[in-house]
CHARMM-style PDB file with segment names, atoms N, HN, CA, C and O in Angstrom:
ATOM      1  N   MET     1     -11.106   2.148 -21.223  1.00  0.00      PROA
ATOM      2  CA  MET     1     -10.639   2.894 -20.069  1.00  0.00      PROA
ATOM      3  C   MET     1     -11.120   4.335 -20.137  1.00  0.00      PROA
ATOM      4  O   MET     1     -11.414   4.946 -19.109  1.00  0.00      PROA
ATOM      5  N   VAL     2     -11.201   4.877 -21.347  1.00  0.00      PROA
ATOM      6  HN  VAL     2     -10.963   4.381 -22.181  1.00  0.00      PROA
ATOM      7  CA  VAL     2     -11.667   6.261 -21.488  1.00  0.00      PROA
ATOM      8  C   VAL     2     -13.108   6.385 -21.006  1.00  0.00      PROA
ATOM      9  O   VAL     2     -13.449   7.320 -20.281  1.00  0.00      PROA
ATOM     10  N   ILE     3     -13.942   5.447 -21.409  1.00  0.00      PROA
ATOM     11  HN  ILE     3     -13.664   4.688 -21.997  1.00  0.00      PROA
ATOM     12  CA  ILE     3     -15.352   5.490 -21.008  1.00  0.00      PROA
ATOM     13  C   ILE     3     -15.483   5.330 -19.499  1.00  0.00      PROA
ATOM     14  O   ILE     3     -16.305   6.003 -18.877  1.00  0.00      PROA
ATOM     15  N   ALA     4     -14.690   4.456 -18.908  1.00  0.00      PROA
ATOM     16  HN  ALA     4     -14.023   3.910 -19.413  1.00  0.00      PROA
ATOM     17  CA  ALA     4     -14.743   4.266 -17.454  1.00  0.00      PROA
ATOM     18  C   ALA     4     -14.299   5.526 -16.726  1.00  0.00      PROA
ATOM     19  O   ALA     4     -14.910   5.903 -15.727  1.00  0.00      PROA
ATOM     20  N   ASN     5     -13.252   6.183 -17.203  1.00  0.00      PROA
ATOM     21  HN  ASN     5     -12.755   5.877 -18.015  1.00  0.00      PROA
ATOM     22  CA  ASN     5     -12.777   7.405 -16.560  1.00  0.00      PROA
ATOM     23  C   ASN     5     -13.794   8.531 -16.665  1.00  0.00      PROA
ATOM     24  O   ASN     5     -14.038   9.247 -15.694  1.00  0.00      PROA
ATOM     25  N   VAL     6     -14.385   8.686 -17.838  1.00  0.00      PROA
ATOM     26  HN  VAL     6     -14.188   8.104 -18.627  1.00  0.00      PROA
ATOM     27  CA  VAL     6     -15.399   9.735 -18.006  1.00  0.00      PROA
ATOM     28  C   VAL     6     -16.627   9.410 -17.166  1.00  0.00      PROA
ATOM     29  O   VAL     6     -17.228  10.311 -16.581  1.00  0.00      PROA
ATOM     30  N   PHE     7     -17.007   8.140 -17.096  1.00  0.00      PROA
ATOM     31  HN  PHE     7     -16.518   7.409 -17.571  1.00  0.00      PROA
ATOM     32  CA  PHE     7     -18.149   7.741 -16.280  1.00  0.00      PROA
ATOM     33  C   PHE     7     -17.919   8.074 -14.810  1.00  0.00      PROA
ATOM     34  O   PHE     7     -18.804   8.624 -14.154  1.00  0.00      PROA
ATOM     35  N   ILE     8     -16.745   7.747 -14.290  1.00  0.00      PROA
ATOM     36  HN  ILE     8     -16.026   7.299 -14.823  1.00  0.00      PROA
ATOM     37  CA  ILE     8     -16.441   8.039 -12.884  1.00  0.00      PROA
ATOM     38  C   ILE     8     -16.386   9.539 -12.653  1.00  0.00      PROA
ATOM     39  O   ILE     8     -16.854  10.028 -11.624  1.00  0.00      PROA
ATOM     40  N   ALA     9     -15.815  10.280 -13.609  1.00  0.00      PROA
ATOM     41  HN  ALA     9     -15.435   9.883 -14.445  1.00  0.00      PROA
ATOM     42  CA  ALA     9     -15.729  11.730 -13.461  1.00  0.00      PROA
ATOM     43  C   ALA     9     -17.110  12.366 -13.372  1.00  0.00      PROA
ATOM     44  O   ALA     9     -17.296  13.346 -12.651  1.00  0.00      PROA
ATOM     45  N   VAL    10     -18.068  11.821 -14.091  1.00  0.00      PROA
ATOM     46  HN  VAL    10     -17.917  11.025 -14.677  1.00  0.00      PROA
ATOM     47  CA  VAL    10     -19.420  12.381 -14.081  1.00  0.00      PROA
ATOM     48  C   VAL    10     -20.214  11.873 -12.885  1.00  0.00      PROA
ATOM     49  O   VAL    10     -20.865  12.660 -12.200  1.00  0.00      PROA
ATOM     50  N   ILE    11     -20.169  10.581 -12.628  1.00  0.00      PROA
ATOM     51  HN  ILE    11     -19.640   9.941 -13.185  1.00  0.00      PROA
ATOM     52  CA  ILE    11     -21.031   9.984 -11.602  1.00  0.00      PROA
ATOM     53  C   ILE    11     -20.626  10.403 -10.190  1.00  0.00      PROA
ATOM     54  O   ILE    11     -21.484  10.515  -9.314  1.00  0.00      PROA
ATOM     55  N   ILE    12     -19.348  10.632  -9.958  1.00  0.00      PROA
ATOM     56  HN  ILE    12     -18.651  10.541 -10.670  1.00  0.00      PROA
ATOM     57  CA  ILE    12     -18.899  10.973  -8.599  1.00  0.00      PROA
ATOM     58  C   ILE    12     -19.389  12.346  -8.175  1.00  0.00      PROA
ATOM     59  O   ILE    12     -19.419  12.647  -6.982  1.00  0.00      PROA
ATOM     60  N   ARG    13     -19.775  13.187  -9.134  1.00  0.00      PROA
ATOM     61  HN  ARG    13     -19.751  12.943 -10.103  1.00  0.00      PROA
ATOM     62  CA  ARG    13     -20.262  14.526  -8.803  1.00  0.00      PROA
ATOM     63  C   ARG    13     -21.779  14.584  -8.673  1.00  0.00      PROA
ATOM     64  O   ARG    13     -22.330  15.659  -8.437  1.00  0.00      PROA
ATOM     65  N   GLN    14     -22.463  13.462  -8.821  1.00  0.00      PROA
ATOM     66  HN  GLN    14     -22.015  12.589  -9.013  1.00  0.00      PROA
ATOM     67  CA  GLN    14     -23.911  13.432  -8.663  1.00  0.00      PROA
ATOM     68  C   GLN    14     -24.250  13.510  -7.175  1.00  0.00      PROA
ATOM     69  O   GLN    14     -23.584  12.892  -6.344  1.00  0.00      PROA
ATOM     70  N   GLN    15     -25.278  14.265  -6.854  1.00  0.00      PROA
ATOM     71  HN  GLN    15     -25.819  14.766  -7.529  1.00  0.00      PROA
ATOM     72  CA  GLN    15     -25.630  14.509  -5.458  1.00  0.00      PROA
ATOM     73  C   GLN    15     -25.985  13.222  -4.722  1.00  0.00      PROA
ATOM     74  O   GLN    15     -25.637  13.067  -3.552  1.00  0.00      PROA
ATOM     75  N   TYR    16     -26.671  12.302  -5.388  1.00  0.00      PROA
ATOM     76  HN  TYR    16     -26.954  12.428  -6.339  1.00  0.00      PROA
ATOM     77  CA  TYR    16     -27.040  11.046  -4.724  1.00  0.00      PROA
ATOM     78  C   TYR    16     -25.811  10.216  -4.374  1.00  0.00      PROA
ATOM     79  O   TYR    16     -25.773   9.584  -3.318  1.00  0.00      PROA
ATOM     80  N   VAL    17     -24.821  10.211  -5.235  1.00  0.00      PROA
ATOM     81  HN  VAL    17     -24.852  10.725  -6.092  1.00  0.00      PROA
ATOM     82  CA  VAL    17     -23.595   9.454  -4.976  1.00  0.00      PROA
ATOM     83  C   VAL    17     -22.811  10.094  -3.836  1.00  0.00      PROA
ATOM     84  O   VAL    17     -22.293   9.392  -2.968  1.00  0.00      PROA
ATOM     85  N   ILE    18     -22.721  11.407  -3.834  1.00  0.00      PROA
ATOM     86  HN  ILE    18     -23.142  11.978  -4.539  1.00  0.00      PROA
ATOM     87  CA  ILE    18     -22.018  12.113  -2.760  1.00  0.00      PROA
ATOM     88  C   ILE    18     -22.718  11.865  -1.426  1.00  0.00      PROA
ATOM     89  O   ILE    18     -22.062  11.606  -0.418  1.00  0.00      PROA
ATOM     90  N   ASN    19     -24.040  11.943  -1.420  1.00  0.00      PROA
ATOM     91  HN  ASN    19     -24.573  12.154  -2.239  1.00  0.00      PROA
ATOM     92  CA  ASN    19     -24.787  11.677  -0.187  1.00  0.00      PROA
ATOM     93  C   ASN    19     -24.576  10.246   0.294  1.00  0.00      PROA
ATOM     94  O   ASN    19     -24.452  10.010   1.496  1.00  0.00      PROA
ATOM     95  N   LEU    20     -24.535   9.284  -0.634  1.00  0.00      PROA
ATOM     96  HN  LEU    20     -24.635   9.476  -1.611  1.00  0.00      PROA
ATOM     97  CA  LEU    20     -24.293   7.893  -0.258  1.00  0.00      PROA
ATOM     98  C   LEU    20     -22.903   7.716   0.344  1.00  0.00      PROA
ATOM     99  O   LEU    20     -22.748   7.024   1.351  1.00  0.00      PROA
ATOM    100  N   LEU    21     -21.897   8.332  -0.261  1.00  0.00      PROA
ATOM    101  HN  LEU    21     -22.023   8.893  -1.079  1.00  0.00      PROA
ATOM    102  CA  LEU    21     -20.535   8.218   0.265  1.00  0.00      PROA
ATOM    103  C   LEU    21     -20.418   8.813   1.666  1.00  0.00      PROA
ATOM    104  O   LEU    21     -19.786   8.225   2.544  1.00  0.00      PROA
ATOM    105  N   PHE    22     -21.029   9.982   1.874  1.00  0.00      PROA
ATOM    106  HN  PHE    22     -21.542  10.460   1.162  1.00  0.00      PROA
ATOM    107  CA  PHE    22     -20.988  10.591   3.203  1.00  0.00      PROA
ATOM    108  C   PHE    22     -21.779   9.770   4.209  1.00  0.00      PROA
ATOM    109  O   PHE    22     -21.370   9.646   5.363  1.00  0.00      PROA
ATOM    110  N   TRP    23     -22.908   9.209   3.787  1.00  0.00      PROA
ATOM    111  HN  TRP    23     -23.240   9.310   2.849  1.00  0.00      PROA
ATOM    112  CA  TRP    23     -23.715   8.385   4.689  1.00  0.00      PROA
ATOM    113  C   TRP    23     -22.932   7.154   5.124  1.00  0.00      PROA
ATOM    114  O   TRP    23     -22.942   6.787   6.299  1.00  0.00      PROA
ATOM    115  N   LEU    24     -22.249   6.516   4.169  1.00  0.00      PROA
ATOM    116  HN  LEU    24     -22.241   6.814   3.215  1.00  0.00      PROA
ATOM    117  CA  LEU    24     -21.452   5.330   4.497  1.00  0.00      PROA
ATOM    118  C   LEU    24     -20.267   5.679   5.402  1.00  0.00      PROA
ATOM    119  O   LEU    24     -19.938   4.926   6.319  1.00  0.00      PROA
ATOM    120  N   ALA    25     -19.638   6.805   5.143  1.00  0.00      PROA
ATOM    121  HN  ALA    25     -19.905   7.417   4.398  1.00  0.00      PROA
ATOM    122  CA  ALA    25     -18.462   7.184   5.927  1.00  0.00      PROA
ATOM    123  C   ALA    25     -18.818   7.549   7.364  1.00  0.00      PROA
ATOM    124  O   ALA    25     -18.003   7.367   8.269  1.00  0.00      PROA
ATOM    125  N   THR    26     -20.017   8.059   7.578  1.00  0.00      PROA
ATOM    126  HN  THR    26     -20.679   8.207   6.843  1.00  0.00      PROA
ATOM    127  CA  THR    26     -20.389   8.473   8.934  1.00  0.00      PROA
ATOM    128  C   THR    26     -21.074   7.370   9.723  1.00  0.00      PROA
ATOM    129  O   THR    26     -21.493   7.608  10.856  1.00  0.00      PROA
ATOM    130  N   ARG    27     -21.199   6.196   9.175  1.00  0.00      PROA
ATOM    131  HN  ARG    27     -20.858   6.003   8.255  1.00  0.00      PROA
ATOM    132  CA  ARG    27     -21.846   5.085   9.875  1.00  0.00      PROA
ATOM    133  C   ARG    27     -20.867   4.208  10.645  1.00  0.00      PROA
ATOM    134  O   ARG    27     -21.273   3.197  11.217  1.00  0.00      PROA
ATOM    135  N   ALA    28     -19.618   4.564  10.672  1.00  0.00      PROA
ATOM    136  HN  ALA    28     -19.288   5.386  10.207  1.00  0.00      PROA
ATOM    137  CA  ALA    28     -18.634   3.754  11.398  1.00  0.00      PROA
ATOM    138  C   ALA    28     -18.865   3.907  12.899  1.00  0.00      PROA
ATOM    139  O   ALA    28     -18.922   5.028  13.404  1.00  0.00      PROA
ATOM    140  N   PRO    29     -18.998   2.800  13.609  1.00  0.00      PROA
ATOM    141  CA  PRO    29     -19.194   2.894  15.058  1.00  0.00      PROA
ATOM    142  C   PRO    29     -17.938   3.416  15.757  1.00  0.00      PROA
ATOM    143  O   PRO    29     -16.823   3.269  15.257  1.00  0.00      PROA
ATOM    144  N   THR    30     -18.139   4.012  16.891  1.00  0.00      PROA
ATOM    145  HN  THR    30     -19.044   4.132  17.298  1.00  0.00      PROA
ATOM    146  CA  THR    30     -17.006   4.569  17.648  1.00  0.00      PROA
ATOM    147  C   THR    30     -16.135   3.483  18.260  1.00  0.00      PROA
ATOM    148  O   THR    30     -15.061   3.771  18.787  1.00  0.00      PROA
ATOM    149  N   THR    31     -16.587   2.247  18.196  1.00  0.00      PROA
ATOM    150  HN  THR    31     -17.461   2.013  17.768  1.00  0.00      PROA
ATOM    151  CA  THR    31     -15.770   1.146  18.731  1.00  0.00      PROA
ATOM    152  C   THR    31     -14.701   0.704  17.732  1.00  0.00      PROA
ATOM    153  O   THR    31     -13.780  -0.027  18.098  1.00  0.00      PROA
ATOM    154  N   TRP    32     -14.813   1.138  16.480  1.00  0.00      PROA
ATOM    155  HN  TRP    32     -15.561   1.732  16.183  1.00  0.00      PROA
ATOM    156  CA  TRP    32     -13.785   0.810  15.488  1.00  0.00      PROA
ATOM    157  C   TRP    32     -12.504   1.546  15.821  1.00  0.00      PROA
ATOM    158  O   TRP    32     -12.554   2.608  16.443  1.00  0.00      PROA
ATOM    159  N   PRO    33     -11.372   1.019  15.430  1.00  0.00      PROA
ATOM    160  CA  PRO    33     -10.098   1.705  15.708  1.00  0.00      PROA
ATOM    161  C   PRO    33     -10.053   3.095  15.079  1.00  0.00      PROA
ATOM    162  O   PRO    33     -10.651   3.352  14.034  1.00  0.00      PROA
ATOM    163  N   LEU    34      -9.327   3.969  15.747  1.00  0.00      PROA
ATOM    164  HN  LEU    34      -8.841   3.760  16.595  1.00  0.00      PROA
ATOM    165  CA  LEU    34      -9.242   5.355  15.294  1.00  0.00      PROA
ATOM    166  C   LEU    34      -8.618   5.468  13.902  1.00  0.00      PROA
ATOM    167  O   LEU    34      -8.978   6.362  13.136  1.00  0.00      PROA
ATOM    168  N   SER    35      -7.700   4.584  13.573  1.00  0.00      PROA
ATOM    169  HN  SER    35      -7.407   3.857  14.195  1.00  0.00      PROA
ATOM    170  CA  SER    35      -7.058   4.670  12.259  1.00  0.00      PROA
ATOM    171  C   SER    35      -8.070   4.436  11.124  1.00  0.00      PROA
ATOM    172  O   SER    35      -7.990   5.086  10.082  1.00  0.00      PROA
ATOM    173  N   ILE    36      -9.003   3.525  11.321  1.00  0.00      PROA
ATOM    174  HN  ILE    36      -9.068   2.996  12.167  1.00  0.00      PROA
ATOM    175  CA  ILE    36     -10.038   3.278  10.305  1.00  0.00      PROA
ATOM    176  C   ILE    36     -10.969   4.476  10.211  1.00  0.00      PROA
ATOM    177  O   ILE    36     -11.287   4.931   9.112  1.00  0.00      PROA
ATOM    178  N   ARG    37     -11.409   4.991  11.354  1.00  0.00      PROA
ATOM    179  HN  ARG    37     -11.151   4.621  12.247  1.00  0.00      PROA
ATOM    180  CA  ARG    37     -12.306   6.150  11.336  1.00  0.00      PROA
ATOM    181  C   ARG    37     -11.616   7.380  10.783  1.00  0.00      PROA
ATOM    182  O   ARG    37     -12.261   8.232  10.171  1.00  0.00      PROA
ATOM    183  N   TRP    38     -10.304   7.486  10.991  1.00  0.00      PROA
ATOM    184  HN  TRP    38      -9.779   6.794  11.488  1.00  0.00      PROA
ATOM    185  CA  TRP    38      -9.541   8.610  10.448  1.00  0.00      PROA
ATOM    186  C   TRP    38      -9.528   8.552   8.919  1.00  0.00      PROA
ATOM    187  O   TRP    38      -9.674   9.576   8.252  1.00  0.00      PROA
ATOM    188  N   HSD    39      -9.355   7.356   8.376  1.00  0.00      PROA
ATOM    189  HN  HSD    39      -9.236   6.524   8.918  1.00  0.00      PROA
ATOM    190  CA  HSD    39      -9.377   7.197   6.919  1.00  0.00      PROA
ATOM    191  C   HSD    39     -10.770   7.460   6.355  1.00  0.00      PROA
ATOM    192  O   HSD    39     -10.898   8.042   5.278  1.00  0.00      PROA
ATOM    193  N   LEU    40     -11.800   7.046   7.057  1.00  0.00      PROA
ATOM    194  HN  LEU    40     -11.696   6.574   7.932  1.00  0.00      PROA
ATOM    195  CA  LEU    40     -13.159   7.330   6.602  1.00  0.00      PROA
ATOM    196  C   LEU    40     -13.461   8.831   6.641  1.00  0.00      PROA
ATOM    197  O   LEU    40     -14.263   9.330   5.851  1.00  0.00      PROA
ATOM    198  N   GLY    41     -12.825   9.532   7.548  1.00  0.00      PROA
ATOM    199  HN  GLY    41     -12.174   9.128   8.190  1.00  0.00      PROA
ATOM    200  CA  GLY    41     -13.011  10.980   7.629  1.00  0.00      PROA
ATOM    201  C   GLY    41     -12.430  11.727   6.449  1.00  0.00      PROA
ATOM    202  O   GLY    41     -12.721  12.909   6.268  1.00  0.00      PROA
ATOM    203  N   LYS    42     -11.623  11.075   5.648  1.00  0.00      PROA
ATOM    204  HN  LYS    42     -11.387  10.115   5.795  1.00  0.00      PROA
ATOM    205  CA  LYS    42     -11.051  11.715   4.469  1.00  0.00      PROA
ATOM    206  C   LYS    42     -12.043  11.777   3.312  1.00  0.00      PROA
ATOM    207  O   LYS    42     -11.658  12.122   2.195  1.00  0.00      PROA
ATOM    208  N   ILE    43     -13.298  11.454   3.552  1.00  0.00      PROA
ATOM    209  HN  ILE    43     -13.611  11.174   4.460  1.00  0.00      PROA
ATOM    210  CA  ILE    43     -14.326  11.546   2.518  1.00  0.00      PROA
ATOM    211  C   ILE    43     -14.446  12.978   2.015  1.00  0.00      PROA
ATOM    212  O   ILE    43     -14.896  13.208   0.892  1.00  0.00      PROA
ATOM    213  N   TYR    44     -14.048  13.932   2.834  1.00  0.00      PROA
ATOM    214  HN  TYR    44     -13.682  13.745   3.746  1.00  0.00      PROA
ATOM    215  CA  TYR    44     -14.129  15.334   2.425  1.00  0.00      PROA
ATOM    216  C   TYR    44     -13.135  15.661   1.317  1.00  0.00      PROA
ATOM    217  O   TYR    44     -13.216  16.736   0.722  1.00  0.00      PROA
ATOM    218  N   HSD    45     -12.209  14.769   1.030  1.00  0.00      PROA
ATOM    219  HN  HSD    45     -12.144  13.896   1.513  1.00  0.00      PROA
ATOM    220  CA  HSD    45     -11.199  14.995  -0.005  1.00  0.00      PROA
ATOM    221  C   HSD    45     -11.483  14.150  -1.247  1.00  0.00      PROA
ATOM    222  O   HSD    45     -10.555  13.701  -1.919  1.00  0.00      PROA
ATOM    223  N   HSD    46     -12.755  13.935  -1.549  1.00  0.00      PROA
ATOM    224  HN  HSD    46     -13.509  14.300  -1.002  1.00  0.00      PROA
ATOM    225  CA  HSD    46     -13.106  13.112  -2.710  1.00  0.00      PROA
ATOM    226  C   HSD    46     -13.013  13.874  -4.023  1.00  0.00      PROA
ATOM    227  O   HSD    46     -13.225  13.279  -5.079  1.00  0.00      PROA
ATOM    228  N   GLY    47     -12.708  15.145  -3.999  1.00  0.00      PROA
ATOM    229  HN  GLY    47     -12.536  15.629  -3.141  1.00  0.00      PROA
ATOM    230  CA  GLY    47     -12.656  15.959  -5.211  1.00  0.00      PROA
ATOM    231  C   GLY    47     -11.578  15.537  -6.183  1.00  0.00      PROA
ATOM    232  O   GLY    47     -11.739  15.729  -7.388  1.00  0.00      PROA
ATOM    233  N   GLY    48     -10.500  14.977  -5.713  1.00  0.00      PROA
ATOM    234  HN  GLY    48     -10.368  14.820  -4.734  1.00  0.00      PROA
ATOM    235  CA  GLY    48      -9.428  14.562  -6.602  1.00  0.00      PROA
ATOM    236  C   GLY    48      -9.802  13.400  -7.494  1.00  0.00      PROA
ATOM    237  O   GLY    48      -9.221  13.239  -8.568  1.00  0.00      PROA
ATOM    238  N   LEU    49     -10.739  12.598  -7.086  1.00  0.00      PROA
ATOM    239  HN  LEU    49     -11.211  12.728  -6.214  1.00  0.00      PROA
ATOM    240  CA  LEU    49     -11.137  11.439  -7.874  1.00  0.00      PROA
ATOM    241  C   LEU    49     -11.782  11.864  -9.185  1.00  0.00      PROA
ATOM    242  O   LEU    49     -11.434  11.342 -10.245  1.00  0.00      PROA
ATOM    243  N   HSD    50     -12.704  12.791  -9.125  1.00  0.00      PROA
ATOM    244  HN  HSD    50     -12.987  13.215  -8.264  1.00  0.00      PROA
ATOM    245  CA  HSD    50     -13.391  13.159 -10.365  1.00  0.00      PROA
ATOM    246  C   HSD    50     -12.498  13.969 -11.296  1.00  0.00      PROA
ATOM    247  O   HSD    50     -12.592  13.823 -12.515  1.00  0.00      PROA
ATOM    248  N   SER    51     -11.648  14.806 -10.758  1.00  0.00      PROA
ATOM    249  HN  SER    51     -11.571  14.925  -9.768  1.00  0.00      PROA
ATOM    250  CA  SER    51     -10.777  15.600 -11.632  1.00  0.00      PROA
ATOM    251  C   SER    51      -9.681  14.722 -12.246  1.00  0.00      PROA
ATOM    252  O   SER    51      -9.332  14.906 -13.412  1.00  0.00      PROA
ATOM    253  N   GLY    52      -9.144  13.787 -11.492  1.00  0.00      PROA
ATOM    254  HN  GLY    52      -9.427  13.638 -10.544  1.00  0.00      PROA
ATOM    255  CA  GLY    52      -8.137  12.880 -12.035  1.00  0.00      PROA
ATOM    256  C   GLY    52      -8.691  11.997 -13.138  1.00  0.00      PROA
ATOM    257  O   GLY    52      -8.030  11.770 -14.152  1.00  0.00      PROA
ATOM    258  N   CYS    53      -9.907  11.498 -12.940  1.00  0.00      PROA
ATOM    259  HN  CYS    53     -10.444  11.683 -12.117  1.00  0.00      PROA
ATOM    260  CA  CYS    53     -10.525  10.668 -13.969  1.00  0.00      PROA
ATOM    261  C   CYS    53     -10.859  11.496 -15.214  1.00  0.00      PROA
ATOM    262  O   CYS    53     -10.740  11.006 -16.337  1.00  0.00      PROA
ATOM    263  N   ALA    54     -11.272  12.737 -15.017  1.00  0.00      PROA
ATOM    264  HN  ALA    54     -11.369  13.135 -14.105  1.00  0.00      PROA
ATOM    265  CA  ALA    54     -11.592  13.580 -16.173  1.00  0.00      PROA
ATOM    266  C   ALA    54     -10.336  13.892 -16.988  1.00  0.00      PROA
ATOM    267  O   ALA    54     -10.373  13.883 -18.219  1.00  0.00      PROA
ATOM    268  N   ILE    55      -9.245  14.162 -16.314  1.00  0.00      PROA
ATOM    269  HN  ILE    55      -9.215  14.169 -15.315  1.00  0.00      PROA
ATOM    270  CA  ILE    55      -7.998  14.452 -17.043  1.00  0.00      PROA
ATOM    271  C   ILE    55      -7.504  13.219 -17.773  1.00  0.00      PROA
ATOM    272  O   ILE    55      -7.101  13.307 -18.933  1.00  0.00      PROA
ATOM    273  N   ASN    56      -7.530  12.065 -17.109  1.00  0.00      PROA
ATOM    274  HN  ASN    56      -7.857  11.994 -16.166  1.00  0.00      PROA
ATOM    275  CA  ASN    56      -7.082  10.832 -17.763  1.00  0.00      PROA
ATOM    276  C   ASN    56      -7.997  10.437 -18.921  1.00  0.00      PROA
ATOM    277  O   ASN    56      -7.525   9.927 -19.937  1.00  0.00      PROA
ATOM    278  N   GLY    57      -9.282  10.666 -18.777  1.00  0.00      PROA
ATOM    279  HN  GLY    57      -9.666  11.081 -17.951  1.00  0.00      PROA
ATOM    280  CA  GLY    57     -10.189  10.372 -19.870  1.00  0.00      PROA
ATOM    281  C   GLY    57      -9.984  11.293 -21.052  1.00  0.00      PROA
ATOM    282  O   GLY    57     -10.169  10.883 -22.198  1.00  0.00      PROA
ATOM    283  N   SER    58      -9.605  12.534 -20.790  1.00  0.00      PROA
ATOM    284  HN  SER    58      -9.455  12.867 -19.859  1.00  0.00      PROA
ATOM    285  CA  SER    58      -9.351  13.486 -21.870  1.00  0.00      PROA
ATOM    286  C   SER    58      -8.045  13.175 -22.598  1.00  0.00      PROA
ATOM    287  O   SER    58      -7.952  13.329 -23.816  1.00  0.00      PROA
ATOM    288  N   LEU    59      -7.055  12.742 -21.853  1.00  0.00      PROA
ATOM    289  HN  LEU    59      -7.131  12.617 -20.864  1.00  0.00      PROA
ATOM    290  CA  LEU    59      -5.768  12.433 -22.485  1.00  0.00      PROA
ATOM    291  C   LEU    59      -5.876  11.198 -23.334  1.00  0.00      PROA
ATOM    292  OT1 LEU    59      -4.892  10.782 -23.945  1.00  0.00      PROA
TER     293      LEU     59
END
């Protein structure tokens, strides 16, 4: 679990991964329900994932 947490903490901050996540989040068609598109819009709050994994991996 430690290795997985450290791996996620490092990989999520790579520019290619961030670009892929934003590309996927912005590809939702406007015909999808607003609730789904609203959740996809939360991609801007991905910072908690890497910090949470780094803290858990350190502990």
